[in-house]
Phi, psi and omega in degrees: 000131182290151178222165183259154178293150179301138178091349178279166179298338181269357185285143175227039184259011182287346180263026184292100162030047178052056175059034179277351180090353179269151179288144178293140178295343179296331181299336180267017184303122181276128185269026176290163183297328183300309184288341178277320186270333185302320181306334179269359181248061188231209188302319180303316179296323180293336183264351184302317181300331181256012184276348181077030179236042182281165177074215184297322179299316179295318180297315180295321179294316178298315180297318182297309185283339171293317177295317179295322178296315178296323180294316180292326176296321177293325177297313177302318180299314181291324177296317179296320178293323184292315181272356179060035178217119178270061184208132183299317180300316182294325177296316179295318180294320177295333182280319189243350183214049179281143176100179182271162177079017180234038185296319180297316179296320180296318179296317179297319179293322177300314180296321180295317179296316181295319178296318181294313180296315180296317180297316180298316183290322177292317179297317179295318178298318178295321178293320177298316180295317179297315182292323177297319177296317179298327181294323184259352183301322178298341182262001180261123180292136181261078185241357182258163179290329178281137180304141182298326180299315181296316180297314180297320179298316180293323178296315179295320179297320177292328181292319184267356180301317177299327178290323180291340179288352178299148183279331184205173180288345178278357177300141180299324180299318180292317181296315179295319178298322179294319178294319178294325176299319177297316179295323178295319176297320178299320178295316178297318179299318179296316178297319180294318178297320179295316179296323177294319180296328180267008180057046179256164176292131177266106188280081177228160178094132180227095184297338179284349180254323187259147184271200187288335186278347187274054175215142175077215187298326178305329178295319178294320178299319178293326181301322183262010175281148181204151177238016185263001188298305182294315177302320179296315180296321178297319181292323180291324175295322182289338181270355179283126180284148184300324185271357180259115185292331183231140177286160176295155180299329179290346178253008181284125182296314182299319180296314182291323178295316178295321178296320179298313180294319181297315179294321178299317178297318182297326183264348180258324184303316178300333181294337179293343179262357181269090182275117182265009187269339184232063179280154176246358183209144177270129181293153178296160184298322181297321180290320178295321179294317180298317180295319181293316179296319181295315180294320178296319179294321179299324180280315183300317184284357174267344184294315182304319180297325178292314186284329180297326182267008178283130178303146182291155176290151182284071178287135179304147183299323181298323179288319181296325181284336184281341184212152174265002180293130181287072186299314181298317181298316180292318179297319177299320180293317179294323177296318179299314179296317179298319178295329183285345182247018177291161178302158185301319181297319179291320180296320179296317177295318179297324178295323176294321177297319178299316181297318180294316179297318178296320178296314179297315183294330183271317190251333187261312185302311180298323178293318179296317178296319180299312181297318183293312186288333183263340184246341183236009177230151178294136182299142175287142181291152181257309183244336179282127181293144179289160178293137181290143178284330178223141180292142179230108185291341182279349181250159176286141179295134181279003185297324181297314181290328180291333181253012176289126185296317180297319180292321178294323177295318177296321178299315180295321179296314180293325178294320178295320178296317180295322178296319179297319178290327185283335182301324178296319180290327181300323180298312179296323181293320177296321176297319179293322185284316188270294183293314184283303183292305181297316179295321179294317180293318179298318178296318181296317179295316178296323179294319179292332179270008179061034176279334176205000000 
């Protein structure tokens, strides 16, 4: 897969393993359908039948958050196009630390972005592992002195460890695991549909793992949350050849994003009609086992893709130079396993934190960045070249072009056009930021505090 040189507008190497010199695994993001669609076929979808949002409420919730998910992906796309950087760190830096003389702020923001992205992915991976263990724990005999949960967790961790050893998302192991995860979800969906048709109990939901927020509409919001928008766009930009003016339709970001949302709606919307609250028959053991194994496999095989793209821990340079052992990679894996075996009370609180972080990252952060960079920062030039950071005697000084009257007139015309197009988006972004984002976070905090 082609890539761009560091520092170019197409480069996405700023998130390199905390300046370790290694390329970020995001650069290898495989644009196959599996890795695009899998983020929507996860824990949220598995919980929809037991979320209590069946019927019209469920349909409206699925439609609303599908539209919001597509809208936020378009916001990320426009932000990346605006700053000419397909990288989350660069978008944040252009928003809050543009210009010279802000090196400390830029470094702090880089660390903050990496910490936030890494924490969310590790927490989600730990929650997936915990839920997968809970799904199969009723079928594991408790005959040993060691708790069955610990044994099952270690077995699952050993099973996915070879997949986690992959260097990037373009690894065949990751791509195949993602496809198998899709097939596992399809198997679980088929079992659930059959049980619903036969008016049987749909065995989903583990109250000992999930907190207070994992009921109702928040489950649907989590179902359509995703963190793959910028990596996908970066990979598609990197695959465009220099001499080809337009990318292939199969590499079009807008097409793939729309396809992802459409498929997610197609496989999640029927679940809104699967009411698990009033069953008249208990499903046979074989069917319950198949559904449990399928849901566990769908979650387990999604963990490697999450951890492979997790930013590396800030290991000191002296330690990294002294050994070739992937210390950061191993520590991240051990942290994930450790978080998945915490006591139930801690896990329930952590699951609520994961849901809030996913909600903020998907629906609030892009809206906040859009409002900040377009309303509280000076617009980026379109045709006038920026002032050079260091003088270069081999190049012509850009001062003549920067003060050219015709060029400035063209710049003002293009800025007015861009402002006119953006005003329509600003209305939607404000709605997303205040009623949806602010209202959702306020409700979540009040719910966790037992205010309602």
